[in-house]
C-alpha positions, 0 to 999 in steps of 0.5 A: 500500500502506498504511503499516500493511501495508508496515511491519506486522512493524516495527509489531508488534514495536515496539508489543509492546515499547513499547505502541501509541503509543510503538511507532508513534512509534519506527517513525516515527523509523526511517522519518525516519532512513531518509529522512534517509540517502537525502537525504544520499546525494542531497546528495552528487550534487546540489552547490550552485554557490554553496556548493561542498561543500554540497548544493543549498539544497532538499536542505539544507532537506529534511534540516533539516526531517527532522532537526527532525521527528526531534527532535520525535518523539524529544521526544514519546517522552521525554515518554511514557517519563517518564509512567506508563502508564495501565495502570500507574496503573489497577492501583494 
């Protein structure tokens, strides 16, 4: 199933509220957050033998990469929020 079909309701809601690009990025951020939660849950059961109390190294790397991806997406959203929309400047 296509991501556009599977998340059509969320995409429609966010695209309406925020515009096409920002809405899709917002849904992407939500999906990354959901993935991070699942990785965190997995890390509870997949403990490192070398570092007691910490997830295995591959789980740590996956979690770090998802966090970095979220930070990049959030940064783009902030940049887009600060810029005037093309439709705003066209109406002036």
